[in-house]
C-alpha positions as CSV (number, residue, x, y, z in Angstrom):
1,M,-10.0,13.5,-0.8
2,N,-7.8,11.0,-2.2
3,T,-9.3,7.4,-2.1
4,I,-7.1,4.3,-1.5
5,D,-8.7,0.7,-2.4
6,I,-6.8,-1.7,-0.4
7,N,-7.7,-4.5,-2.9
8,Q,-5.7,-2.9,-5.6
9,P,-2.1,-3.9,-6.4
10,I,0.6,-2.1,-4.5
11,A,2.3,-1.0,-7.8
12,E,-1.0,0.5,-9.1
13,I,-1.5,2.5,-5.8
14,I,2.0,3.9,-6.1
15,N,1.5,5.0,-9.6
16,Q,-1.4,6.9,-8.7
17,H,-0.2,8.1,-5.3
18,P,3.6,8.2,-5.7
19,E,3.8,10.2,-2.4
20,L,2.9,7.1,-0.6
21,L,5.9,5.2,-1.6
22,D,7.8,6.5,1.7
23,T,5.0,5.8,3.9
24,F,4.6,2.4,2.7
25,I,8.2,1.5,3.2
26,N,8.3,3.2,6.6
27,L,5.2,0.7,7.6
28,G,7.4,-2.3,6.5
29,F,7.0,-2.5,2.9
30,R,10.6,-2.5,2.4
31,P,11.0,-4.7,-0.6
32,I,9.0,-1.9,-2.7
33,A,12.0,0.3,-2.4
34,N,13.6,-1.6,-5.3
35,K,11.9,-0.4,-8.4
36,A,12.2,-4.0,-10.2
37,M,10.5,-5.4,-6.9
38,R,7.8,-2.9,-6.9
39,E,7.4,-3.5,-11.0
40,S,6.9,-7.1,-10.4
41,V,5.6,-8.5,-7.2
42,G,3.9,-5.2,-6.6
43,R,1.7,-5.7,-9.7
44,I,0.1,-8.8,-8.4
45,I,0.2,-8.2,-4.6
46,S,-2.7,-6.2,-3.3
47,L,-1.9,-3.8,-0.5
48,K,-4.0,-5.8,1.9
49,N,-2.4,-9.0,1.0
50,G,1.1,-7.3,1.2
51,A,0.3,-6.0,4.6
52,S,-0.8,-9.6,5.9
53,M,2.6,-11.1,4.3
54,I,4.7,-8.7,6.1
55,G,2.8,-9.0,9.4
56,L,1.4,-5.4,9.4
57,P,-2.2,-5.4,11.2
58,L,-4.6,-4.1,8.6
59,D,-6.1,-1.4,11.3
60,K,-2.5,0.1,11.6
61,L,-2.5,0.3,7.6
62,I,-5.9,1.8,7.4
63,Q,-5.2,4.3,10.2
64,T,-1.9,5.6,8.7
65,L,-3.6,6.3,5.3
66,K,-6.5,7.9,7.1
67,W,-3.9,10.3,9.0
68,N,-2.5,10.9,5.8
69,G,-5.7,12.3,4.3
70,Y,-6.9,9.2,2.2
71,K,-10.2,7.7,2.3
72,V,-9.9,3.6,2.4
73,I,-12.1,1.3,0.4
74,E,-11.9,-2.0,2.2
75,E,-14.6,-4.1,0.2
76,E,-13.7,-6.7,-2.3
C-alpha cells in the first residue's frame, strides 16, 4: 500500500506519486496545476497546510486519499 504523509510538501508528494496531481487539483489545489507554482510554493507548503489554506476539510482530504488506496500518516 502506498503511504502519504500529509506533513510533507505537496511537490514532494507529487514527485513520489504523480498520479495524485489530478486528484489534488480536483480537491481544490488548483494553483498546483501550474508547474512553476508546484515547484515553488509546492516545495514549502505541506499538504496539511495547503488544505487549510484552500478551506479543504482535513477529513475530506484524508478520506479521498484512503478511497484511492493510500495509507495516510497524520503525525508531525
